[in-house]
Phi, psi and omega in degrees: 000123178270126179253185177292158173065023179068016171281151178216156173240141171234137190250130177279165178304154177056038180257135176241114176216162185235126175274114184276319185199180179298338187241003188212134176221153175250126178257115181267328174192158178092214187210140174234140181248129183242125176246104180230027183305321186266010186262131177266348180286182181298144176296165177276138181250134181245111181266134169225169180287347177262358179155177178245126169257128183232127186277157180228072181061077197205177165237125178206166177240143170231123183233133176240112185206138175051046179058028178226131171268131175233130176240130180239136184245115176282318184206143173089216186216140177229140181253126178248119179242131177219124182053243175250020180251141178231121180248138177252117184254121184251174184311132176085003179245147172245138173230138183228139180234129186260181187298326180283355178093003178288134183249132176228151179234158173207189175240156175211140177275158177298338184255005184306140175305341181293342180272351191302325179302331181286332174292318186302330182240025177293153178294141182297155178241119181275111181278339182315121176076351180279166178266162175305319180300310181301321180291320179287332173300312179300311176303315177301315187292322185277327181266333187092349180281146182252162175227156181218129171273133178263002181220126183295329178293317179290329176291324182289323176300310184298326185279342181244355182269122176269160184250154179214146176119215178212150169243021177306128179088001181254146179283162178294326176297000000 
């Protein structure tokens, strides 16, 4: 789902949620992935029975399954508020809260297979007229893989070389 200000939501299968406003939704079950990295406006708030997750310019997933709330942060920072507690979850961290209120944390890489469902339904990239650099930025954003130029001349070529054609039907990887 495309929202204003280039923000987007991706819903996993068997997800039940309600859009309360442009910046707030209620998740009853399933998972939602939010990409608001380029958004300067207020973050999106995801309300669940176990707490409210609010993004601060990020890519993250909120999953409600088997009486457990799990928040995974791919990039940026998410605030999780529940009762009188406030957790700051940073890139590469997972935080889970079960029905009894027990909190556990773990780690996750930006390219972990757990993110693969978000790639399958990522917004398409129209390469026609785009630069190689723009395409690589998109691939990095969608897959969580990063790239580094080891040569300034090659980076300049990527920023100025235009692409033509289509990648329709191809996976981001």
